[in-house]
N, C-alpha and C positions, 0 to 999 in steps of 0.2 A: 504493500500500500504506500510505501514511502515515496515512490516516484510520482504518485498522484496527489500527495499532500498539498503541494502548491496550487494545483488545479482545484482541489476541494476548497481551499481558502478563498480562491477567486470567485467561486460560484455560490458558496453557501452563506456568505454574508454573516448575519448575526447567529445563525445556527452552527457556524463553525466552532464557536466556543463550546457548545454542548457536545459536539462530536469529539473534540479534542480531549475533553475531560473524561470521556467514557473509559471504563475498565478495558484493558488490552484484549481480554477474551472476546469482546463483542465489537470493538471499535472498527476493525476492517470490514466486517459484514455490514454494519450500519452505515459506514461512510460510503461504501461502494453502492449500497442500495440508494443512498441519497444522490450520488452522481448519476445513476441510471434514471432515476425519477426526474432529476433536473434536466437531463438530456431530452427526455420525452416532452417535458414542459417547454423547452426551447423549440423543439419541432412544432409543437402545437401553436406557439405564439409567433413564429416567424412569418413575415409578410413577403419573404423572398419567392415563395411559390404559392399557387392558388390553394384555396382551402381543401379541395378534393384531393390534391396531391399530399397535403399534410395528413389528411385522414388515412390515406393509403399507407403512408410511412408509419403512422401510429399503429395501424393494424399489424404491420410487419414487425414492429417493435414488440407488440404484445405476444407475437408468436416466436420471439427470439431471433427473427430474421431482419436485421437492421443494417445490412451492409451499405445501403444507399444513403444512410443518414449523413455520412461524412461529406457527401456532395453538397450539403447545405452550408457547410462550414464557412466558405469564403464570403457568404452573404450576411454573416452575423456582424452586427455593429459592435458588440462587446467582445473584446479579445478573449476573455475567459470563456464565454459561450462558444466562440469559434474554436478554441482549443479543445473544449469538451467534446464537440462533435467530431473533431479530427481524431481524437483519441478514444472514441466510443468503442471501437473494436478491442482496444487495450483493456478497457473496463470489462468487456464481456469475457476476455481471456482470464482476467483476475477472478471473475465469478466462477469460471469453470474449475479453478483451483480449490474452491471451497468444498467442504463436505456436502454430500448429497442432501442432507436435511436442510442445511443453510441455503443451498441453491434453490430448493423447492420453496422455502419461505420467501426468498427474494423474488422468484418468478411469480408467485401468487400476489405479492405486494405490487410489483410492477404492472401486472395485468389489471389489477383493480384501479390503480392510479391512471393508467392509460384509458380505461373505460370512462373515468371521470373527465379526462381531457377530450375524449371523443364526444361525450355528452355535451360538454361546453361548446364544441364546434358545431354540433348538429342542432343543439337547442337554441343557439343564438345565431340566426342567419346573417345579421348585419355585423359590420366591423367598424362602424362609426356612429355618431350620435344622431344620424338622420333616420335610422330605423332601430328602435330599441325594443327588445323583447324582455319580458319579466317572467320569472318562474311562476308556475301555475298556483302553487300553494305551499304551506309550511312543510308538508311531507316531502315535496320535491327538493326544497332547500336542505332539509335534514339528510336526505339521500345523497345529495351532492357533497355535503361536508364529510360524509362517511367515505365516499369514493376517493376523494383527494387527500384526506387527512385522518379520518377516524380509523381507516385500515392500517395506518402507520402504528397506531397504539397497539393494535393486536399483534402486528409483526414484531414490534419492539419487545412486547411481553413474552412472546413465545421464544424469541431468540435469547432473551435474558434467562428465562427459566431453563433453557436447554444447556446454557454454558456456565452459569454462575451457581456454584454449589450451595451458596448460602440462601438461594431462593427456591430450593427444592421443596420447601414446605408450603409454597404458594398454592392457592387454589387458582390454577391457571385460567380457567374459564371466567371466574369472577374478576380476576385482574385484567383479563382481556376486555371485559365489559367496561371497566373503569378506564383502561387505556384508550378504548375507542372514544369515550366521551372526552377524554383529555385532548385527543387530536381534533375532534369536532369543535371543541371550545377555541382552540388556537386558530382554526380556519374561520370560524365565525367572526372572531376579532378582525382578521384580515378582510373579510367580506364587508363588514360594517365600516371599517376604516377607509376602504377603497371605493365607496359608492360613487363619488364624482368621477374618478378615473374610469371605472367600469361603464358608467353611463355613456361616456364619450367613445367607447368602442362597441356600443350597441347591447350592453349586458346590464340587466337589473336583477340581482339575485333576491331582492326583496319581492315577495309576491304582492304586487299592487296593481290596480286596474289601469292606471295611466302612467306608465313609467317615463314617457317622454316629458311629462310635466315636471319631473324631478330635476331636469336640467336647470330649472329656475330655483335658486336657493330660497326664494320667498314662498315656495310651496311646501316648506317644511311641515306645517300642520297636517298636510295630507299623508305624510309618511311617518310622522313621529310616533304614533302608537305602535306600529309594526317594528320600527327601529328600536324602540325601548324594550319591546317584548323580546326581541332577539338578542338585545344586549344583556338582558337578564338571563336568557338561556345560555349565552356564552359564559357568563359568570358562574352559573350553576355547573356547567360542564367543567370549567377550570377548577371548581371546588371538588368535583369528583376526581380530577387529576391530582389534587392535593392529597386526597385519601390514598390514591395510588402511591404517591411519593412517600408518605409516612409508613406504608407497608414495606418499604425498602429498609433493611437493617442499617443503622448508623455506620456499621463497619464498611458498608459499600458506599462510602461517602462520595466517590466519584459519580456513581450512578444517581445518587440523590441530587447532587448539584446539577446534573444534566437535566433533571426534571424541575428542580426549583426555579432555575433561571427563566425558562420560557413562561412558567406560570406567573411568576412575580411581574415580569415585563408585560405579559398579556393583561394582567389585572390593572397595572398602572396605565396601560393603553385604554382599557375600559373606562377608567376614571376620567381620562382626558376626553373620551368620546361623549361622556355625559354632559360635557360643557360645549357650548358653541353650536354651530350649524353643520351637521354632517353632510349637507349638500353643497357646501361652499367649496368650489374647486381650488380656491387659493389657500385653503387651510390644510396644511400637511401635518397630520397627527403622528407624532413620534416621541417616545420617551427621551428626554435630553440625555446626552452621554454622561454628564455629571451625575444625574440621578441613577442611570444604569450602573455606573461605577460604584455608587453607594450601595445599591442592591447586591452587587457581586461581593463587596467587602462584608456586608452583613451576613450573607449566606455562608461565607467561609468561616465566620466566627460562630455560627449557630448550628451548622449542619450536623454536628455530633450529638446534639441534644434535642429530643422531641419537644421538650418543654420550651426551650428558647426558640427553636425553629417555628413552633406553632404560635408563639407569642408574636413574632415578627410577621408571620402570615396573617394573623387576625387583624392587625392594623392595616395591612395592605388590602385585605378583603373588605374591611369596613369602608375604606375609601372608594373601592370599586362599586360597592352597593349603595353608596350615599345617593339619596334621591330616588331610590327604588319605589318607595311608597308614594305614589303620585296621586 
């Protein structure tokens, strides 16, 4: 995995920190799975080829036949994404070196994520703000968050249970259910943060009757009830992720930290989303780096103690839930 570390850092952005802190027994498999999923995401998002060609390539990737992916590399604007597609075959060779059980888990994960990306391309025919499609109902949004993120929680759980001796006492099915909600919560935060950007590429993940009207920030009252309902759902899912985190023994502190960081940052993002107008395209919601650094420092000091860790979490959760009783 060493030769791909620089590439991983270039494409994984904030998630790189969680991947790097993982126990060595599971870091290569999780990192490689991330690179494969990120490659399929790059294929789904590229405008270098027509949508039908992207769908064909995604179906090939789902089958493990992705030799043509490298042909898209020269057209990628970001150097890291260009390199990722150029080295996709190298990633596939690394996957072939893993144990059969790990390969099967990665293949299942990638197939599910690609299904989510295919759903995106087929469900949203437009690619700009002139033709905006909304999801049909809450069930469709819940299904989407499973396809692109909830499935990661299940994959993560089964991989950890298979490789980490200190997790052999886990009820794997129960932990998979919590892990699925963990992933859904993180994806919901992304969806709710990115409403203005998604509207401008023809996508509205909130199930509303007139998605085109949401291009006008003054139409916030039309979407606010649905927005707050899903913000509450994201908070509840991340709280399930917290129960998942506390089920990890303190001795597996690296694995704990890899879960603590996205939950705390996700809840801080929820707190920011409760303020201001989520339809404002000029508002970029992001936890400031200084605040993120404080969260990282606090987690390093408390991850060994359930009591201290839970105390810090309770304050962050309270901030995220503030204003829930409307």
